[in-house]
C-alpha positions as CSV (number, residue, x, y, z in Angstrom):
1,M,11.5,-22.1,23.2
2,G,10.5,-19.4,25.4
3,L,12.1,-17.0,23.0
4,Y,10.1,-18.3,20.0
5,V,7.2,-17.5,21.8
6,V,8.3,-13.8,22.3
7,L,9.0,-13.9,18.5
8,Y,5.5,-15.0,17.7
9,F,4.1,-12.0,19.4
10,L,6.5,-9.4,17.5
11,G,4.8,-8.3,14.5
12,C,3.1,-5.2,12.7
13,D,-0.7,-4.8,11.7
14,N,-1.3,-5.3,7.7
15,I,-1.1,-2.1,5.6
16,Q,-5.1,-0.7,5.6
17,M,-6.3,-1.3,2.0
18,A,-9.7,-0.5,0.8
19,G,-11.7,-3.5,-0.6
20,A,-8.8,-6.0,0.7
21,T,-8.2,-5.6,4.6
22,L,-11.2,-3.5,5.4
23,P,-14.2,-2.7,3.7
24,Y,-15.1,0.3,1.7
25,F,-17.1,2.8,4.0
26,N,-20.5,1.9,2.9
27,S,-20.0,-1.7,2.0
28,P,-21.1,-4.7,4.4
29,E,-18.1,-6.3,6.5
30,L,-15.7,-8.4,4.5
31,K,-15.4,-12.1,5.3
32,P,-11.9,-13.6,6.2
33,F,-9.9,-14.0,3.1
34,E,-12.3,-12.2,0.8
35,V,-11.3,-9.3,-1.5
36,N,-14.4,-7.1,-2.9
37,L,-12.9,-3.9,-4.5
38,T,-16.0,-2.5,-6.2
39,A,-18.2,-0.3,-4.0
40,D,-21.0,2.0,-4.6
41,C,-18.8,4.9,-5.1
42,N,-16.6,3.1,-8.0
43,L,-19.4,1.1,-9.7
44,G,-19.6,3.0,-12.8
45,C,-15.7,3.4,-13.4
46,H,-15.4,-0.2,-14.5
47,C,-11.8,-0.6,-13.0
48,S,-9.6,-2.9,-14.2
49,L,-8.1,-5.8,-11.8
50,N,-4.8,-5.8,-13.8
51,D,-4.2,-2.0,-13.5
52,I,-2.2,-1.9,-10.3
53,Q,-1.4,1.9,-9.3
54,P,-1.7,2.3,-5.5
55,V,-3.1,5.5,-4.3
56,C,-2.9,7.0,-0.4
57,G,-6.0,8.7,0.3
58,K,-6.0,11.5,2.9
59,N,-8.0,9.2,5.1
60,G,-4.9,7.0,5.7
61,I,-6.1,4.2,3.5
62,T,-4.7,2.7,0.6
63,Y,-6.6,2.1,-2.5
64,F,-5.9,-0.3,-5.1
65,S,-5.8,2.4,-8.2
66,P,-7.1,5.7,-8.7
67,C,-10.4,4.2,-10.2
68,H,-11.0,2.0,-7.2
69,A,-10.7,5.2,-5.0
70,G,-13.3,6.6,-7.4
71,C,-10.7,9.5,-8.5
72,R,-11.0,11.6,-11.7
73,P,-8.1,11.6,-13.5
74,E,-4.9,13.4,-12.0
75,V,-4.4,17.0,-11.7
76,R,-1.7,19.1,-11.7
77,P,1.6,16.8,-11.2
78,R,4.3,18.1,-8.7
79,H,7.9,17.8,-9.3
80,I,9.9,16.7,-5.9
81,L,13.5,15.7,-6.3
82,G,13.1,15.0,-9.9
83,G,10.2,12.2,-9.4
84,E,6.8,13.1,-10.4
85,V,4.0,13.1,-7.6
86,K,0.6,12.7,-9.0
87,N,-2.4,14.2,-7.0
88,Y,-6.0,13.2,-7.5
89,T,-8.8,15.6,-5.9
90,S,-11.9,14.4,-7.0
91,C,-12.3,10.8,-5.3
92,A,-15.8,9.6,-4.7
93,C,-14.6,6.7,-2.0
94,I,-12.7,8.7,0.0
95,I,-14.5,10.5,2.9
96,T,-13.9,14.3,3.6
97,N,-15.0,16.6,6.2
98,K,-18.5,17.8,4.4
99,T,-18.1,21.1,6.2
100,L,-15.3,22.2,3.9
101,A,-15.9,25.0,1.5
102,Q,-15.7,24.1,-2.2
103,Q,-12.6,26.6,-2.5
104,V,-10.6,24.1,0.0
105,M,-11.5,21.1,-2.2
106,A,-8.4,21.8,-4.4
107,I,-6.5,19.9,-1.7
108,P,-5.4,16.7,-2.8
109,L,-7.6,13.7,-1.6
110,A,-5.1,11.2,-2.8
111,T,-1.5,10.8,-4.0
112,A,0.3,8.1,-6.1
113,G,2.1,5.3,-4.0
114,P,0.8,3.4,-1.1
115,C,0.3,5.1,2.3
116,P,3.6,5.0,4.6
117,H,3.5,2.0,7.0
118,A,5.8,2.4,10.0
119,C,6.7,-0.9,11.8
120,E,8.6,0.0,15.1
121,V,9.2,-3.7,15.9
122,M,11.4,-4.9,12.9
123,I,14.7,-4.1,14.7
124,P,13.9,-5.6,18.0
125,F,12.6,-8.8,15.7
126,M,15.8,-8.9,13.6
127,V,18.0,-8.8,17.2
128,L,16.0,-11.7,18.5
129,L,16.2,-13.6,15.7
130,F,19.8,-13.2,15.3
131,C,20.5,-14.2,18.8
132,M,18.4,-17.3,18.7
133,T,20.1,-18.6,15.4
134,L,23.4,-17.6,17.1
135,V,22.3,-19.9,20.1
136,V,21.1,-22.7,18.0
137,S,24.3,-22.8,15.6
138,I,26.8,-22.7,18.7
139,T,25.1,-26.1,20.1
140,Q,25.0,-27.9,16.7
141,M,28.9,-28.6,16.8
142,P,29.1,-30.2,20.5
143,L,25.9,-32.0,19.8
144,L,27.2,-33.7,16.7
145,M,30.7,-34.4,18.6
146,V,28.8,-36.1,21.3
147,T,26.6,-38.2,18.7
148,L,29.9,-39.3,16.7
149,R,31.5,-40.3,20.1
């Protein structure tokens, strides 16, 4: 039972997704289990809730789609290892440093795909779960023999 308590505390944080797990930068705080993908920065975009294309903002927050990040259509797709990486440069919902010059604004503010989310406790969780399952399964046969006798 003590190992189950340890297993309860091993876990990872949720992915940071604007409008789902955290509010947009200028929106009120989200209530638990509330999703609000519309904010002032993407209000005029008429974004579809059926179009799921996550993008990773430069701020480390994942957005539901480029439209929900307030991005204009992608510019200059790059080809990396046979795949295509789409970059978005004009995103109204992604806060950037206001002191940057306009020439520097060509740096992509968002890229296609969710932001990377590292979970360092997955291996300890799997090892502990394996050990607990092994201990429980080893005790089952002796318990069955005692019950039958």
